[in-house]
Biopython code that builds the backbone (N, CA, C, O; Angstrom):
import numpy as np
from Bio.PDB.StructureBuilder import StructureBuilder

atoms = [
    (1, "MET", "N", (-4.573, -5.765, 19.131)),
    (1, "MET", "CA", (-5.680, -5.406, 18.391)),
    (1, "MET", "C", (-4.466, -5.288, 16.985)),
    (1, "MET", "O", (-3.239, -5.355, 17.047)),
    (2, "SER", "N", (-5.076, -5.156, 16.160)),
    (2, "SER", "CA", (-4.326, -5.334, 14.885)),
    (2, "SER", "C", (-3.666, -3.826, 14.646)),
    (2, "SER", "O", (-3.754, -2.748, 15.234)),
    (3, "TYR", "N", (-2.872, -4.374, 13.334)),
    (3, "TYR", "CA", (-2.328, -2.750, 13.026)),
    (3, "TYR", "C", (-3.361, -1.651, 12.497)),
    (3, "TYR", "O", (-3.358, -0.421, 12.475)),
    (4, "LEU", "N", (-4.183, -2.578, 12.110)),
    (4, "LEU", "CA", (-5.018, -1.656, 11.012)),
    (4, "LEU", "C", (-6.155, -0.810, 12.018)),
    (4, "LEU", "O", (-6.486, 0.348, 11.764)),
    (5, "LEU", "N", (-6.674, -1.561, 13.163)),
    (5, "LEU", "CA", (-7.213, -1.324, 14.104)),
    (5, "LEU", "C", (-6.635, 0.312, 14.960)),
    (5, "LEU", "O", (-7.140, 1.379, 15.308)),
    (6, "TYR", "N", (-5.448, -0.282, 14.984)),
    (6, "TYR", "CA", (-4.240, 0.511, 15.716)),
    (6, "TYR", "C", (-3.940, 1.685, 14.602)),
    (6, "TYR", "O", (-3.038, 2.490, 14.837)),
    (7, "PHE", "N", (-4.522, 1.753, 13.678)),
    (7, "PHE", "CA", (-3.813, 2.824, 12.702)),
    (7, "PHE", "C", (-4.995, 4.054, 12.839)),
    (7, "PHE", "O", (-5.004, 5.210, 13.263)),
    (8, "VAL", "N", (-6.052, 3.055, 12.187)),
    (8, "VAL", "CA", (-7.440, 3.833, 12.034)),
    (8, "VAL", "C", (-7.956, 4.426, 13.832)),
    (8, "VAL", "O", (-8.794, 5.325, 13.884)),
    (9, "LYS", "N", (-7.597, 4.060, 14.673)),
    (9, "LYS", "CA", (-8.451, 4.668, 16.058)),
    (9, "LYS", "C", (-7.283, 5.904, 16.293)),
    (9, "LYS", "O", (-7.510, 6.583, 17.295)),
    (10, "SER", "N", (-6.173, 6.253, 15.578)),
    (10, "SER", "CA", (-5.485, 7.545, 15.797)),
    (10, "SER", "C", (-6.144, 8.684, 14.849)),
    (10, "SER", "O", (-6.025, 9.908, 14.783)),
    (11, "PHE", "N", (-6.872, 7.739, 14.167)),
    (11, "PHE", "CA", (-7.461, 9.222, 12.908)),
    (11, "PHE", "C", (-8.264, 10.331, 13.798)),
    (11, "PHE", "O", (-8.867, 9.998, 14.819)),
    (12, "ASP", "N", (-8.223, 11.616, 13.348)),
    (12, "ASP", "CA", (-8.799, 12.419, 13.235)),
    (12, "ASP", "C", (-10.531, 12.386, 13.053)),
    (12, "ASP", "O", (-10.960, 11.234, 13.109)),
    (13, "GLU", "N", (-11.321, 13.169, 12.899)),
    (13, "GLU", "CA", (-12.543, 13.338, 12.272)),
    (13, "GLU", "C", (-12.286, 13.534, 10.625)),
    (13, "GLU", "O", (-12.839, 12.759, 9.845)),
    (14, "ASN", "N", (-11.352, 14.690, 10.100)),
    (14, "ASN", "CA", (-10.950, 14.424, 8.595)),
    (14, "ASN", "C", (-10.103, 13.243, 8.276)),
    (14, "ASN", "O", (-10.458, 12.641, 7.263)),
    (15, "GLU", "N", (-9.068, 12.773, 8.901)),
    (15, "GLU", "CA", (-8.975, 11.706, 8.593)),
    (15, "GLU", "C", (-9.548, 10.374, 8.207)),
    (15, "GLU", "O", (-9.432, 9.590, 7.265)),
    (16, "LEU", "N", (-10.147, 10.443, 9.218)),
    (16, "LEU", "CA", (-11.320, 9.230, 9.420)),
    (16, "LEU", "C", (-12.363, 9.275, 7.978)),
    (16, "LEU", "O", (-12.752, 8.334, 7.285)),
    (17, "LYS", "N", (-12.631, 10.772, 7.848)),
    (17, "LYS", "CA", (-13.712, 11.101, 6.551)),
    (17, "LYS", "C", (-12.970, 10.232, 5.196)),
    (17, "LYS", "O", (-13.536, 9.461, 4.420)),
    (18, "LYS", "N", (-11.592, 10.627, 5.213)),
    (18, "LYS", "CA", (-10.886, 10.428, 3.991)),
    (18, "LYS", "C", (-10.620, 8.700, 3.781)),
    (18, "LYS", "O", (-10.682, 8.112, 2.701)),
    (19, "PHE", "N", (-10.334, 8.131, 5.014)),
    (19, "PHE", "CA", (-10.586, 7.197, 5.068)),
    (19, "PHE", "C", (-11.803, 5.986, 4.540)),
    (19, "PHE", "O", (-11.698, 4.820, 4.159)),
    (20, "ARG", "N", (-13.126, 7.040, 4.764)),
    (20, "ARG", "CA", (-13.950, 6.246, 4.160)),
    (20, "ARG", "C", (-14.087, 6.482, 2.975)),
    (20, "ARG", "O", (-14.807, 5.680, 2.379)),
    (21, "GLN", "N", (-13.551, 7.506, 2.243)),
    (21, "GLN", "CA", (-13.722, 7.707, 0.766)),
    (21, "GLN", "C", (-12.580, 6.987, 0.514)),
    (21, "GLN", "O", (-12.511, 7.215, -0.693)),
    (22, "LEU", "N", (-11.639, 6.293, 0.747)),
    (22, "LEU", "CA", (-10.660, 5.104, 0.110)),
    (22, "LEU", "C", (-11.345, 4.981, -1.408)),
    (22, "LEU", "O", (-12.519, 5.283, -1.620)),
    (23, "ASP", "N", (-10.430, 4.491, -2.427)),
    (23, "ASP", "CA", (-11.457, 3.895, -3.522)),
    (23, "ASP", "C", (-10.641, 2.428, -3.517)),
    (23, "ASP", "O", (-9.558, 2.195, -4.053)),
    (24, "LEU", "N", (-11.524, 1.472, -2.718)),
    (24, "LEU", "CA", (-11.310, -0.048, -2.636)),
    (24, "LEU", "C", (-12.503, -0.862, -3.605)),
    (24, "LEU", "O", (-13.502, -0.335, -4.093)),
    (25, "ILE", "N", (-12.079, -2.307, -3.726)),
    (25, "ILE", "CA", (-12.952, -3.366, -4.054)),
    (25, "ILE", "C", (-13.568, -4.273, -3.297)),
    (25, "ILE", "O", (-12.857, -4.709, -2.392)),
    (26, "ARG", "N", (-14.850, -4.787, -3.370)),
    (26, "ARG", "CA", (-15.401, -5.389, -2.605)),
    (26, "ARG", "C", (-15.585, -5.712, -0.914)),
    (26, "ARG", "O", (-16.294, -5.167, -0.067)),
    (27, "LYS", "N", (-14.386, -7.117, -0.814)),
    (27, "LYS", "CA", (-14.888, -6.840, 0.700)),
    (27, "LYS", "C", (-13.663, -5.887, 1.188)),
    (27, "LYS", "O", (-13.986, -5.533, 2.322)),
    (28, "GLU", "N", (-12.661, -5.425, 0.926)),
    (28, "GLU", "CA", (-11.779, -4.526, 1.431)),
    (28, "GLU", "C", (-12.833, -3.242, 1.599)),
    (28, "GLU", "O", (-12.581, -2.415, 2.475)),
    (29, "GLU", "N", (-13.720, -3.117, 0.967)),
    (29, "GLU", "CA", (-14.486, -2.060, 1.235)),
    (29, "GLU", "C", (-15.621, -2.220, 2.520)),
    (29, "GLU", "O", (-16.149, -1.358, 3.222)),
    (30, "SER", "N", (-15.737, -3.531, 2.509)),
    (30, "SER", "CA", (-16.560, -3.821, 3.616)),
    (30, "SER", "C", (-15.769, -3.932, 5.057)),
    (30, "SER", "O", (-16.269, -3.713, 6.161)),
    (31, "VAL", "N", (-14.702, -4.241, 4.836)),
    (31, "VAL", "CA", (-13.781, -4.324, 6.328)),
    (31, "VAL", "C", (-13.658, -3.186, 7.032)),
    (31, "VAL", "O", (-13.604, -2.918, 8.232)),
    (32, "ARG", "N", (-13.612, -2.334, 5.639)),
    (32, "ARG", "CA", (-13.485, -0.713, 5.711)),
    (32, "ARG", "C", (-14.003, 0.059, 6.567)),
    (32, "ARG", "O", (-13.645, 0.856, 7.435)),
    (33, "ASN", "N", (-15.038, -0.408, 6.075)),
    (33, "ASN", "CA", (-16.545, 0.386, 6.961)),
    (33, "ASN", "C", (-16.636, 0.031, 8.416)),
    (33, "ASN", "O", (-16.663, 0.850, 9.334)),
    (34, "GLU", "N", (-16.697, -1.736, 8.574)),
    (34, "GLU", "CA", (-16.541, -1.645, 9.693)),
    (34, "GLU", "C", (-15.628, -1.307, 10.859)),
    (34, "GLU", "O", (-16.045, -1.194, 12.011)),
    (35, "TYR", "N", (-14.310, -1.145, 10.486)),
    (35, "TYR", "CA", (-13.349, -0.205, 11.210)),
    (35, "TYR", "C", (-13.415, 0.827, 11.230)),
    (35, "TYR", "O", (-12.851, 1.302, 12.215)),
    (36, "ALA", "N", (-14.066, 1.855, 10.290)),
    (36, "ALA", "CA", (-14.368, 3.364, 10.124)),
    (36, "ALA", "C", (-15.705, 3.350, 11.516)),
    (36, "ALA", "O", (-15.554, 4.078, 12.497)),
    (37, "ASN", "N", (-16.560, 2.712, 11.417)),
    (37, "ASN", "CA", (-17.786, 2.812, 12.475)),
    (37, "ASN", "C", (-17.474, 2.174, 13.422)),
    (37, "ASN", "O", (-18.401, 1.749, 14.111)),
    (38, "HIS", "N", (-16.437, 1.938, 13.726)),
    (38, "HIS", "CA", (-16.181, 1.504, 15.265)),
    (38, "HIS", "C", (-14.806, 2.275, 15.443)),
    (38, "HIS", "O", (-14.300, 2.261, 16.565)),
    (39, "ALA", "N", (-14.294, 2.812, 14.618)),
    (39, "ALA", "CA", (-12.889, 3.705, 15.324)),
    (39, "ALA", "C", (-12.862, 4.369, 16.178)),
    (39, "ALA", "O", (-11.727, 4.774, 16.427)),
    (40, "HIS", "N", (-13.832, 4.814, 16.992)),
    (40, "HIS", "CA", (-13.966, 5.579, 18.604)),
    (40, "HIS", "C", (-14.471, 4.591, 19.754)),
    (40, "HIS", "O", (-14.712, 4.895, 20.922)),
    (41, "ASP", "N", (-14.581, 3.287, 19.126)),
    (41, "ASP", "CA", (-15.407, 2.353, 20.217)),
    (41, "ASP", "C", (-14.196, 1.854, 21.001)),
    (41, "ASP", "O", (-13.081, 1.637, 20.528)),
    (42, "LYS", "N", (-14.498, 1.737, 22.000)),
    (42, "LYS", "CA", (-13.565, 0.903, 22.672)),
    (42, "LYS", "C", (-13.477, -0.300, 23.102)),
    (42, "LYS", "O", (-12.433, -0.798, 23.524)),
    (43, "GLY", "N", (-14.839, -1.011, 23.012)),
    (43, "GLY", "CA", (-14.922, -2.479, 22.805)),
    (43, "GLY", "C", (-15.401, -3.398, 21.758)),
    (43, "GLY", "O", (-16.125, -4.380, 21.928)),
    (44, "ILE", "N", (-14.853, -2.909, 20.532)),
    (44, "ILE", "CA", (-15.005, -3.401, 19.374)),
    (44, "ILE", "C", (-14.001, -4.561, 19.195)),
    (44, "ILE", "O", (-12.811, -4.371, 18.940)),
    (45, "ASN", "N", (-14.531, -5.696, 19.339)),
    (45, "ASN", "CA", (-14.060, -7.007, 19.421)),
    (45, "ASN", "C", (-13.835, -7.657, 17.950)),
    (45, "ASN", "O", (-14.739, -7.985, 17.181)),
    (46, "GLU", "N", (-12.596, -7.759, 17.745)),
    (46, "GLU", "CA", (-12.005, -7.914, 15.965)),
    (46, "GLU", "C", (-12.636, -9.392, 16.130)),
    (46, "GLU", "O", (-13.354, -9.836, 15.234)),
    (47, "SER", "N", (-12.412, -9.991, 17.050)),
    (47, "SER", "CA", (-12.037, -11.438, 16.636)),
    (47, "SER", "C", (-13.248, -11.748, 16.242)),
    (47, "SER", "O", (-13.065, -12.760, 15.565)),
    (48, "LEU", "N", (-14.607, -11.467, 16.237)),
    (48, "LEU", "CA", (-15.527, -11.496, 15.403)),
    (48, "LEU", "C", (-16.367, -11.237, 14.196)),
    (48, "LEU", "O", (-17.493, -11.550, 13.809)),
    (49, "LEU", "N", (-14.943, -10.250, 13.586)),
    (49, "LEU", "CA", (-15.261, -9.391, 12.455)),
    (49, "LEU", "C", (-15.236, -10.222, 11.468)),
    (49, "LEU", "O", (-16.029, -10.003, 10.552)),
    (50, "HIS", "N", (-14.599, -11.051, 11.401)),
    (50, "HIS", "CA", (-14.126, -12.129, 10.028)),
    (50, "HIS", "C", (-15.852, -12.777, 9.627)),
    (50, "HIS", "O", (-16.508, -12.782, 8.586)),
    (51, "THR", "N", (-16.130, -13.291, 11.076)),
    (51, "THR", "CA", (-17.569, -14.063, 10.642)),
    (51, "THR", "C", (-18.929, -12.715, 10.555)),
    (51, "THR", "O", (-19.912, -12.762, 9.815)),
    (52, "LYS", "N", (-18.728, -12.062, 11.134)),
    (52, "LYS", "CA", (-19.691, -11.277, 10.750)),
    (52, "LYS", "C", (-19.556, -10.791, 8.916)),
    (52, "LYS", "O", (-20.439, -10.395, 8.155)),
    (53, "LEU", "N", (-18.540, -10.955, 8.749)),
    (53, "LEU", "CA", (-18.482, -10.709, 7.481)),
    (53, "LEU", "C", (-18.454, -11.317, 6.163)),
    (53, "LEU", "O", (-18.481, -10.980, 4.979)),
    (54, "ARG", "N", (-18.369, -12.635, 7.077)),
    (54, "ARG", "CA", (-18.548, -14.063, 5.869)),
    (54, "ARG", "C", (-17.587, -14.262, 5.668)),
    (54, "ARG", "O", (-17.707, -15.111, 4.785)),
    (55, "LEU", "N", (-15.953, -14.043, 5.906)),
    (55, "LEU", "CA", (-14.868, -14.264, 5.715)),
    (55, "LEU", "C", (-14.369, -15.197, 6.001)),
    (55, "LEU", "O", (-15.324, -15.821, 6.463)),
    (56, "THR", "N", (-12.992, -16.236, 6.149)),
    (56, "THR", "CA", (-12.326, -16.998, 6.803)),
    (56, "THR", "C", (-11.159, -16.334, 7.478)),
    (56, "THR", "O", (-10.343, -15.625, 6.890)),
    (57, "LYS", "N", (-11.149, -16.585, 8.603)),
    (57, "LYS", "CA", (-9.752, -15.886, 9.408)),
    (57, "LYS", "C", (-8.741, -15.606, 8.438)),
    (57, "LYS", "O", (-8.468, -14.406, 8.397)),
    (58, "SER", "N", (-8.040, -16.386, 7.573)),
    (58, "SER", "CA", (-6.704, -15.876, 6.971)),
    (58, "SER", "C", (-7.421, -14.884, 5.571)),
    (58, "SER", "O", (-6.765, -14.041, 4.959)),
    (59, "HIS", "N", (-8.886, -15.230, 5.274)),
    (59, "HIS", "CA", (-8.878, -14.282, 3.872)),
    (59, "HIS", "C", (-9.211, -12.316, 4.696)),
    (59, "HIS", "O", (-9.123, -11.280, 4.037)),
    (60, "PHE", "N", (-9.506, -12.385, 5.944)),
    (60, "PHE", "CA", (-9.906, -11.184, 6.725)),
    (60, "PHE", "C", (-8.183, -10.874, 7.071)),
    (60, "PHE", "O", (-7.670, -9.917, 6.491)),
    (61, "ASP", "N", (-7.545, -11.501, 7.784)),
    (61, "ASP", "CA", (-6.065, -10.758, 7.839)),
    (61, "ASP", "C", (-5.624, -10.340, 6.502)),
    (61, "ASP", "O", (-5.303, -9.152, 6.482)),
    (62, "LYS", "N", (-5.501, -10.987, 5.311)),
    (62, "LYS", "CA", (-4.969, -10.922, 3.948)),
    (62, "LYS", "C", (-6.159, -9.360, 3.549)),
    (62, "LYS", "O", (-6.234, -9.038, 2.364)),
    (63, "ILE", "N", (-6.577, -8.941, 4.085)),
    (63, "ILE", "CA", (-7.526, -7.803, 3.552)),
    (63, "ILE", "C", (-6.985, -6.719, 4.755)),
    (63, "ILE", "O", (-6.445, -5.695, 4.337)),
    (64, "ASN", "N", (-7.098, -6.887, 6.125)),
    (64, "ASN", "CA", (-6.748, -6.612, 6.870)),
    (64, "ASN", "C", (-5.071, -5.982, 6.684)),
    (64, "ASN", "O", (-4.855, -4.782, 6.857)),
    (65, "SER", "N", (-4.327, -6.629, 6.440)),
    (65, "SER", "CA", (-2.865, -6.096, 6.165)),
    (65, "SER", "C", (-2.946, -5.191, 4.441)),
    (65, "SER", "O", (-2.410, -4.097, 4.263)),
    (66, "MET", "N", (-3.650, -5.882, 3.452)),
    (66, "MET", "CA", (-3.483, -4.483, 2.271)),
    (66, "MET", "C", (-4.175, -3.786, 2.664)),
    (66, "MET", "O", (-3.832, -2.640, 2.374)),
    (67, "LEU", "N", (-5.231, -3.841, 3.336)),
    (67, "LEU", "CA", (-5.800, -2.447, 3.557)),
    (67, "LEU", "C", (-4.935, -1.289, 4.256)),
    (67, "LEU", "O", (-4.794, -0.127, 3.873)),
    (68, "LEU", "N", (-4.501, -1.798, 5.163)),
    (68, "LEU", "CA", (-3.664, -1.263, 5.903)),
    (68, "LEU", "C", (-2.348, -0.413, 5.196)),
    (68, "LEU", "O", (-1.755, 0.608, 5.547)),
    (69, "ASP", "N", (-2.182, -1.362, 3.998)),
    (69, "ASP", "CA", (-1.169, -1.009, 3.080)),
    (69, "ASP", "C", (-1.674, 0.378, 2.507)),
    (69, "ASP", "O", (-1.221, 1.521, 2.455)),
    (70, "LYS", "N", (-2.558, -0.117, 2.197)),
    (70, "LYS", "CA", (-3.565, 1.087, 0.929)),
    (70, "LYS", "C", (-3.566, 2.248, 1.609)),
    (70, "LYS", "O", (-2.885, 3.224, 1.295)),
    (71, "ALA", "N", (-4.604, 2.163, 2.905)),
    (71, "ALA", "CA", (-4.630, 3.287, 3.561)),
    (71, "ALA", "C", (-3.337, 3.978, 4.218)),
    (71, "ALA", "O", (-3.508, 5.137, 4.597)),
    (72, "LEU", "N", (-1.897, 3.337, 4.426)),
    (72, "LEU", "CA", (-0.627, 3.993, 4.890)),
    (72, "LEU", "C", (-0.202, 4.910, 3.531)),
    (72, "LEU", "O", (0.179, 6.074, 3.645)),
    (73, "THR", "N", (-0.326, 4.196, 2.186)),
    (73, "THR", "CA", (0.311, 4.745, 1.264)),
    (73, "THR", "C", (-0.835, 6.187, 0.857)),
    (73, "THR", "O", (-0.488, 7.359, 0.711)),
    (74, "TYR", "N", (-2.049, 5.694, 0.764)),
    (74, "TYR", "CA", (-2.878, 6.781, 0.743)),
    (74, "TYR", "C", (-2.435, 8.154, 1.738)),
    (74, "TYR", "O", (-2.151, 9.233, 1.217)),
    (75, "PHE", "N", (-2.425, 7.977, 2.981)),
    (75, "PHE", "CA", (-2.008, 9.171, 3.921)),
    (75, "PHE", "C", (-0.833, 9.515, 3.614)),
    (75, "PHE", "O", (-0.728, 10.741, 3.567)),
    (76, "ALA", "N", (0.217, 8.895, 3.353)),
    (76, "ALA", "CA", (1.959, 8.991, 3.425)),
    (76, "ALA", "C", (2.312, 9.584, 2.214)),
    (76, "ALA", "O", (2.750, 10.725, 2.066)),
    (77, "GLY", "N", (2.033, 8.501, 1.104)),
    (77, "GLY", "CA", (2.780, 8.488, 0.085)),
    (77, "GLY", "C", (3.194, 6.925, 0.098)),
    (77, "GLY", "O", (2.795, 6.149, 0.966)),
    (78, "ASN", "N", (4.170, 6.505, -1.131)),
    (78, "ASN", "CA", (4.711, 5.123, -1.229)),
    (78, "ASN", "C", (6.050, 5.116, -0.939)),
    (78, "ASN", "O", (6.685, 4.068, -1.055)),
    (79, "GLU", "N", (6.624, 6.231, -0.542)),
    (79, "GLU", "CA", (8.086, 5.853, 0.100)),
    (79, "GLU", "C", (7.812, 5.614, 1.719)),
    (79, "GLU", "O", (7.020, 6.138, 2.501)),
    (80, "LEU", "N", (9.020, 4.386, 1.898)),
    (80, "LEU", "CA", (9.175, 4.024, 3.307)),
    (80, "LEU", "C", (9.348, 5.311, 4.302)),
    (80, "LEU", "O", (8.906, 5.381, 5.449)),
    (81, "LYS", "N", (10.159, 6.408, 3.540)),
    (81, "LYS", "CA", (10.707, 7.447, 4.545)),
    (81, "LYS", "C", (9.342, 8.213, 4.881)),
    (81, "LYS", "O", (8.957, 8.444, 6.027)),
    (82, "GLU", "N", (8.693, 8.557, 3.749)),
    (82, "GLU", "CA", (6.926, 9.063, 3.978)),
    (82, "GLU", "C", (6.263, 8.384, 5.116)),
    (82, "GLU", "O", (5.579, 9.045, 5.898)),
    (83, "LYS", "N", (6.400, 7.269, 5.241)),
    (83, "LYS", "CA", (5.561, 6.513, 6.156)),
    (83, "LYS", "C", (6.226, 6.565, 7.209)),
    (83, "LYS", "O", (5.424, 6.470, 8.138)),
    (84, "LEU", "N", (7.111, 6.650, 7.533)),
    (84, "LEU", "CA", (8.141, 6.549, 8.706)),
    (84, "LEU", "C", (7.908, 7.483, 9.851)),
    (84, "LEU", "O", (7.840, 7.361, 11.074)),
    (85, "GLU", "N", (7.783, 8.753, 8.733)),
    (85, "GLU", "CA", (7.309, 10.205, 9.501)),
    (85, "GLU", "C", (6.191, 9.889, 9.603)),
    (85, "GLU", "O", (5.859, 9.875, 10.789)),
    (86, "PHE", "N", (5.211, 9.546, 8.764)),
    (86, "PHE", "CA", (3.783, 10.096, 8.950)),
    (86, "PHE", "C", (3.328, 9.742, 10.521)),
    (86, "PHE", "O", (2.759, 10.500, 11.305)),
    (87, "LEU", "N", (3.849, 8.044, 10.793)),
    (87, "LEU", "CA", (3.535, 6.895, 11.421)),
    (87, "LEU", "C", (4.266, 7.592, 13.174)),
    (87, "LEU", "O", (3.495, 7.505, 14.129)),
    (88, "THR", "N", (5.565, 8.166, 13.407)),
    (88, "THR", "CA", (6.442, 9.138, 14.008)),
    (88, "THR", "C", (5.562, 10.085, 14.736)),
    (88, "THR", "O", (5.282, 10.113, 15.934)),
    (89, "GLY", "N", (5.131, 10.962, 13.627)),
    (89, "GLY", "CA", (4.474, 12.226, 13.942)),
    (89, "GLY", "C", (3.200, 11.990, 14.533)),
    (89, "GLY", "O", (2.681, 12.877, 15.210)),
    (90, "LYS", "N", (2.528, 10.687, 14.319)),
    (90, "LYS", "CA", (0.888, 10.133, 14.952)),
    (90, "LYS", "C", (1.220, 9.248, 16.281)),
    (90, "LYS", "O", (0.428, 8.621, 16.984)),
    (91, "GLN", "N", (2.752, 9.398, 16.422)),
    (91, "GLN", "CA", (3.358, 8.430, 17.596)),
    (91, "GLN", "C", (2.696, 7.116, 17.593)),
    (91, "GLN", "O", (2.023, 6.722, 18.546)),
    (92, "LEU", "N", (2.911, 6.369, 16.402)),
    (92, "LEU", "CA", (2.772, 4.830, 16.049)),
    (92, "LEU", "C", (3.264, 3.878, 16.516)),
    (92, "LEU", "O", (2.697, 2.799, 16.344)),
    (93, "THR", "N", (4.678, 3.953, 17.388)),
    (93, "THR", "CA", (5.228, 3.325, 17.426)),
    (93, "THR", "C", (5.474, 1.972, 16.760)),
    (93, "THR", "O", (6.228, 1.666, 15.836)),
    (94, "ASP", "N", (4.613, 1.239, 17.500)),
    (94, "ASP", "CA", (4.155, 0.037, 16.693)),
    (94, "ASP", "C", (4.505, -0.348, 15.409)),
    (94, "ASP", "O", (5.365, -1.136, 15.016)),
    (95, "LEU", "N", (3.349, 0.632, 14.565)),
    (95, "LEU", "CA", (3.438, 0.529, 13.582)),
    (95, "LEU", "C", (5.100, 1.100, 12.759)),
    (95, "LEU", "O", (5.453, 0.596, 11.693)),
    (96, "VAL", "N", (5.411, 1.499, 13.023)),
    (96, "VAL", "CA", (6.651, 1.869, 12.628)),
    (96, "VAL", "C", (7.539, 1.083, 12.326)),
    (96, "VAL", "O", (8.255, 1.103, 11.325)),
    (97, "LEU", "N", (7.520, -0.136, 13.766)),
    (97, "LEU", "CA", (8.490, -0.996, 13.768)),
    (97, "LEU", "C", (7.953, -2.395, 12.791)),
    (97, "LEU", "O", (8.695, -3.311, 12.436)),
    (98, "HIS", "N", (6.576, -2.284, 12.499)),
    (98, "HIS", "CA", (6.147, -2.804, 11.603)),
    (98, "HIS", "C", (6.252, -2.887, 10.274)),
    (98, "HIS", "O", (6.262, -3.852, 9.510)),
    (99, "GLU", "N", (6.353, -1.374, 10.060)),
    (99, "GLU", "CA", (6.856, -1.472, 8.411)),
    (99, "GLU", "C", (8.437, -1.500, 8.214)),
    (99, "GLU", "O", (8.836, -1.351, 7.059)),
    (100, "LEU", "N", (9.065, -1.617, 8.890)),
    (100, "LEU", "CA", (10.239, -1.411, 9.045)),
    (100, "LEU", "C", (10.870, -3.218, 8.866)),
    (100, "LEU", "O", (11.815, -3.563, 8.156)),
    (101, "LYS", "N", (10.081, -4.046, 9.667)),
    (101, "LYS", "CA", (10.411, -5.426, 9.558)),
    (101, "LYS", "C", (9.642, -6.058, 8.063)),
    (101, "LYS", "O", (9.981, -6.952, 7.287)),
    (102, "LEU", "N", (8.256, -4.957, 8.108)),
    (102, "LEU", "CA", (7.795, -5.638, 6.328)),
    (102, "LEU", "C", (9.116, -5.303, 5.279)),
    (102, "LEU", "O", (9.434, -5.931, 4.268)),
    (103, "THR", "N", (9.825, -3.995, 5.924)),
    (103, "THR", "CA", (10.885, -3.278, 4.211)),
    (103, "THR", "C", (11.929, -4.776, 4.009)),
    (103, "THR", "O", (12.221, -5.277, 2.923)),
    (104, "GLU", "N", (12.530, -5.476, 5.914)),
    (104, "GLU", "CA", (13.266, -6.088, 6.567)),
    (104, "GLU", "C", (13.164, -7.511, 5.499)),
    (104, "GLU", "O", (14.143, -8.015, 4.949)),
    (105, "LYS", "N", (11.992, -7.912, 5.393)),
    (105, "LYS", "CA", (11.764, -9.005, 5.171)),
    (105, "LYS", "C", (12.037, -9.168, 3.462)),
    (105, "LYS", "O", (12.463, -10.231, 3.010)),
    (106, "LYS", "N", (11.795, -8.211, 2.748)),
    (106, "LYS", "CA", (11.648, -7.365, 1.655)),
    (106, "LYS", "C", (13.188, -7.920, 0.800)),
    (106, "LYS", "O", (13.507, -7.425, -0.281)),
]
sb = StructureBuilder()
sb.init_structure("model")
sb.init_model(0)
sb.init_chain("A")
sb.init_seg("    ")
for serial, (resi, resn, name, xyz) in enumerate(atoms, 1):
    if name == "N":
        sb.init_residue(resn, " ", resi, " ")
    sb.init_atom(name, np.array(xyz, "f"), 0.0, 1.0, " ", f" {name:<3s}", serial, name[0])
structure = sb.get_structure()
């Protein structure tokens, strides 16, 4: 499961509504819509999404990463501390570790 799907699956209905309203461009919007439409599906097959959206796997992965960053910034703010507190509050420890690793790379 991608970090984006992991994040989206944690949304309540209000958060999902806000996620659908994120201001995005072209392909980001298509990817967002797919995840939003399947947020609470147990059987979503992410491995086929890039094909369905006519994207290469690497392009899909890049959009996925950018979309996660935009969504997390939208919900929690720009600061690492805010993001970590938000994710911890939602008990998304894998995403907390992911954000810390990204920060360490910078």
